N, C-alpha and C positions, 0 to 999 in steps of 0.2 A: 504493500499499499503504500502510494507517494502521495504526499500533499504539495499539490501542483500551484507554488505560489513562490514568490521571491527570487533573489538573484542566484542564478545556476551559470557558473561559468562553463564555457567551451574552452576547456582547458587546450593548452599546447603541449604537444609531446616532446620531451626533453631529450636530445641527444648529445652525444660525447663529440669528441674531434675525431675519434675514430668510427662514429656513425652506429653508436650501439646505443640503447635506452639508457640516459642518464637519470636512474632510479634515484640516487640521492639529489639531485636539484629538483626531480619530479616530487618528492616527500617534502623537501623545503617549500615549493610553491603551495601545494594542497594544503600544508599547515597554515601557512599565511591566508588562506582562503579561510578556511576554517575559523582561524582567529579574528578575520574580520566580520564573521557572521553568515557566509553565503549559506544557500537552504538546499545545494545540491551541487553535484559536479557530472559534467558531461563529458565522455571521453570520445576520442578519435572521430571529432566533427572535422569541417574544413580546416578550421583552425588547429586540429590536432593533427593535420597532414595524413589525413584517414587513405587516402588513395596510395600512399606510399607504405603502410604498416602491414607486417606480415602479420598472418593469423595466431603465432605464438605470442607476437608481440603486443597483440591486442588481449590475449589474456593475461599476459604479464600485468600489464595497466590494468585491468579490472582486478585480479587478486591483489595487486600493488596497493591498489586504492581502498580497497575494502579493509586492509589491514590497517592502512593509516587513520582512515575516517572512525573505525570500531562502531559501526552503526549509528554514529550521530547524525550523519546525512546520506542521501540515497547516493547510489553511485550509477550514471545510466551511460549505455555505451550508444553512438551513433552506427547505423547502418547505412551504407553507401555502397552497394554492389550493382554488377552489371546484369545478373540474372536473379530470378526469384527462387528458384533453388539455391542460390549461393547464399540469398538473403535470409531465407528460412534457417540455413545451416548455422548462420552467424548468430540470429535470434537464440535458436535452440542452444547454441554452445554456450553463449553469455547467459541464460538462465542457468544452466547448469553447472559453471563457474562461479555464479552468485550475484552477478548484476541485478539491480533492483528495478531497471528500467531501459526502453529503448527509446530513440529519437530515429525517426525514418526518412530517408530523403528518398525522393522518386527514384525510378530505373537511372542509372550512370549511361551517358555515352546514347541511349536510344530515348528518341524524344516521343514518350509514350501519348495514345490518345489518352482522354479522360476514362473512358471505359477500362482500357488497359492499367492505367493508374490506381484506378479504385481497386480492380482486381488484384493488383499486385501488393497495395497495402493492407488488404484485406488477408490475402493469403499468408501473409508475415503473420499479421494479429491472431489468425486462428490457429498459428503452429505453436502458440506461447501463450503462458498465462500472465507475462509480464505487461505491466502498464506502459502504455507507449503514448508519444508525443509525436505528431506528424510536422514536420519541417516544412513550409510552404515558401518559398523563395523562387518565383519564377525570373527574377533579374537573372540569378546566377544560373539557374537548373533549367530554365526555359520550359518547366512545366508549371502550372498552376494549379492549386486544389481550390476549386470555387466552393461557394456556399452549397449549391448540391451537391457536389461531390461529396463534402464533410458531412451533408445529411446522411449519406448512404454509408460512408465510413462509421458514423455513430450507432450504425447497427451493431457494431462490435463492442461489447461492452469495455474491453480495455483499451480502446483509443479514448483517451482522456483530456488530452492536451493539444495545442497547436503552435509552432512557433510561426509567429507571424511575421514574415519578413518581405511582403510585396512592396514594401516603401510607401502603400497607401496606409496612411495612419486611421483613415474613418472604417477600416476592414477590423479594426478592433472592435470598434461599436457594431459593425454590421454583424459580427460573429456572435459577439453577446445576445445583442438582440434578437437573433434567431435561435440561440441554442442554450442560453442562460448558465446556468449552474453545470450543465450536462459537459460542456466543453470548457477546459481553462485556457487563457489565452497570454501566451507571451510575447513580448516584443523582441524580434530578433536583430534589429539595427539599433546600433549603437547610437548614432544621431539622433534617433528618436524615442529615445530610453525615457527620460523625463516625460516627454509629452505623452506617450503611451501610457504609462502609469496615471499621470493625472487623470488621463479620460477612461481610466479604469482597467487597465491592463492587469492581470494577478501576478505577472512577473516579467522576468527580463533574463533573456538567454544573452549574456555578454561575452564581449570580446576582451576589451581594454582592460576590465577585471583582473585579466591574468597576471596585469602586471600593477593593476591599481583596486586592489580588492576592497580596503576600506572605503575609498571615495564611491565606489559604484553601490555598496551596499548602504552607505550612508544616504544617498540620494533615495534608493528605494523605500528606506524607512522613515525618512524625513517627510516624503510623499505621503506615504500610507498613515502618517501620524497629522496630516493636513498643514504640515510647517513647510508650504510650497515656496517661499521667498529664500529659506535657508538651502533647501536644496537645490534652488536656480542658482545660486551663488555658486555653488559646487559645481554646477553642470556647464557654467558660462565659463569657468575657469577649465574645464575639463573638454570642451566641445573641440578644439584643436587635436587634442589625443585621440579624441573619439572617430575623427575622419580620417584616422589612418586605418579603421576597421573596414571602411567601404572602398577598398582597392583590392586589385589581383593580388597586390604584395602584402597582404593585410599580415600573412604569417611573419615574413621578415620584419616588418613594422613592429608587431606588438612583441616579437622576441628582442627587439633592441631598447624598446621599453621595459622589458623585463631586467634586462641587463641594469638599466638604470636605477631601477628598485631594488636591484639585489636578489632576485628570485627567480633568476632565470639566466639561460645563455644563447648567445646568437646564433649556435648550430642549426643549420635546418637540413633536410634530407632533399639530395638531387632527384629532379634535374632543379627544384629551387638551389638558389646560391645567395649568399648574403648580399645585400644591398650595395651598388657601386655608385662612386663619382658624384655627381651632382644631386640624383635623387637620396641616396645616402646622407650627404650633407643637408638635404632640406628635411628628412626626417629626425635627425639628431638634433637639427635647431629647435623643430617643434617639442623635443621631448626635453631638450635643455631649458627651453623658455619656461615651460612648465614646471619643470623641477625648481626652477629658481623662484616660482610665486606657488609653490603648493599651497594650499589653503590649510588651516587649522581647523578640524573637524570639531563640530558639537559633539556631546555624548548622543550617540545615536542607537544604542543599544536598549532593548528592553522599553522603547517606547510603546505608549497605546497607541494603536491603531483607531482612526476614526473613519477609515474609509471602508 
């Protein structure tokens, strides 16, 4: 049982300079997330370099995460596969090794029709008892999960949440108007984080949280407590950093930010490579400027929600 609410980082996958999993740095980052008050962690997403991970590495990440969190927050694994058969195998294996939830992307590479997309998601959902979040990101993955498609998907009881990344913020309200509490709605776009929460999103699957967990959770908790001006002050400072998330090089960008805050390294897995030249200097300037004016956070833990 997952309580679908709050801030859930789409964690980066930490690598050593020899291109192996860096579990020591991964643990350091997860502990920083927990200390800041995140409500769950998501492994192997786009930001987690899912397309480059081997199955044994995904299993290692799940088992390591479960050991670190000790049942305090749920561990969710993303599924991004090319075939329904492979996706079902990943889902069932994740359940066997102890993952507590799944996030599902539509079929990779093939642009499925609405009918095929629904059939794909349903086949996975019906193969597991794990609770599921659907990831709706037509900007990057060219397949949109419409409200009518969601209506069909909700015939599966374990499909319970959606990561809403269409960039159309009003979709948060459309989803909630149509499905009420049956579907929990998370924003998946960092630069729409505060706005989505203010209009009622249940949570935020975040990217820059990987480097700045406290600031991200503070925004969420302050909004839920009705302290919008305080949240907005942090968000204004945060925006240049959040814009690093909406880029094809989001992994490299966010890993540079993790270096700045001491909870990550710059190592990525080829074909990704560390940023070079003018773009690297631009991103470093954004990070350095933000670090020089990092806000002092109000006490945001244990606030009473008014939303």
